[in-house]
C-alpha positions in Angstrom: -29.2 -21.4 16.2 -27.1 -18.9 14.2 -27.2 -16.3 16.8 -25.7 -18.5 19.4 -22.9 -19.5 17.0 -22.1 -15.9 16.5 -22.0 -14.9 20.0 -19.7 -18.0 20.8 -17.4 -16.3 18.3 -17.4 -13.2 20.4 -19.4 -11.3 17.9 -23.0 -9.8 18.1 -25.6 -9.5 15.5 -29.3 -9.0 15.1 -32.4 -10.1 13.4 -33.9 -8.1 10.8 -37.1 -8.3 12.6 -35.5 -6.7 15.6 -33.7 -3.8 13.8 -36.1 -1.2 15.0 -35.4 -2.1 18.6 -31.6 -2.2 18.2 -29.8 0.1 20.2 -26.9 1.0 17.6 -25.1 3.6 19.7 -23.0 0.9 21.4 -21.3 -0.3 18.2 -18.0 1.0 16.9 -18.2 -1.0 13.5 -21.2 -2.1 11.4 -20.8 -4.4 8.4 -23.6 -4.5 6.2 -24.1 -7.3 3.7 -27.8 -6.6 2.8 -28.1 -5.3 -0.9 -31.2 -3.1 0.0 -31.5 0.2 1.8 -32.0 -1.0 5.3 -29.9 1.6 7.1 -32.3 4.5 6.5 -32.3 7.9 7.9 -34.5 6.8 10.9 -32.0 4.0 11.9 -29.0 6.1 11.3 -30.2 8.6 13.9 -29.6 5.8 16.4 -25.9 5.5 15.6 -23.1 7.3 17.4 -21.3 9.8 15.2 -18.1 7.7 15.8 -19.3 4.4 14.1 -17.6 3.3 11.0 -20.1 1.5 8.6 -18.6 -1.1 6.1 -21.0 -1.6 3.3 -19.9 -4.7 1.6 -23.1 -5.8 0.2 -23.8 -6.1 -3.7 -25.0 -3.0 -5.3 -26.9 -0.9 -4.5 -25.7 -1.3 -1.1 -27.9 -0.6 2.0 -26.8 2.6 3.7 -28.3 6.0 3.2 -25.2 7.9 2.1 -26.9 11.4 1.9 -27.8 11.1 5.7 -24.3 9.8 6.6 -22.6 12.7 4.7 -24.8 15.2 6.4 -24.3 13.6 9.9 -20.6 12.9 9.7 -21.1 9.1 9.9 -18.1 7.4 8.2 -19.0 4.8 5.6 -16.4 2.6 3.9 -18.0 1.6 0.5 -16.6 -1.9 -0.7 -19.8 -2.9 -2.5 -19.7 -6.5 -3.6 -16.1 -7.1 -2.3 -16.6 -10.8 -1.1 -17.7 -11.9 -4.4 -15.4 -9.6 -6.5 -12.3 -10.5 -4.5 -13.1 -14.2 -3.6 -15.9 -15.4 -5.7 -15.1 -19.1 -5.1 -14.8 -18.8 -1.5 -17.8 -16.6 -1.1 -19.8 -19.1 -3.2 -18.5 -22.0 -1.1 -19.4 -20.5 2.2 -22.8 -19.5 0.9 -23.3 -23.1 -0.3 -22.1 -24.5 2.9 -24.5 -22.5 5.0 -27.3 -23.4 2.6 -26.7 -27.1 3.1 -26.4 -26.7 6.9 -29.7 -25.0 6.9 -31.4 -27.6 4.6 -30.0 -30.6 6.2 -30.0 -29.1 10.0 -26.3 -29.6 10.2 -24.8 -28.1 13.3 -21.4 -26.7 11.9 -20.6 -23.3 13.7 -19.8 -20.6 11.3 -16.7 -19.5 13.1 -15.0 -22.7 12.7 -12.6 -21.9 9.9 -10.7 -25.2 10.0 -13.4 -27.0 8.1 
């Protein structure tokens, strides 16, 4: 399962269905890849003011910037950076993961040597 693979790499993540239950105050860095407003003021209120959010999703991004500005939460905007800087590699990773899902291939995402 993807969550196990992520944790094997020493990272943590969560499911979108669990986002309302997530305790974000323990995180120092958040990387958003969802190109829709998911980090609303309601969720951002759960964050530590020391967090740095990297919004690398495609436009329009996924962070309520107005809330972050008024509550001193740092957001680094690099919208669309994977596709803009590394379109071939980003496309290959997406294609590989789609293939793995479709054909139920166990290929850890943190194994970068493949």
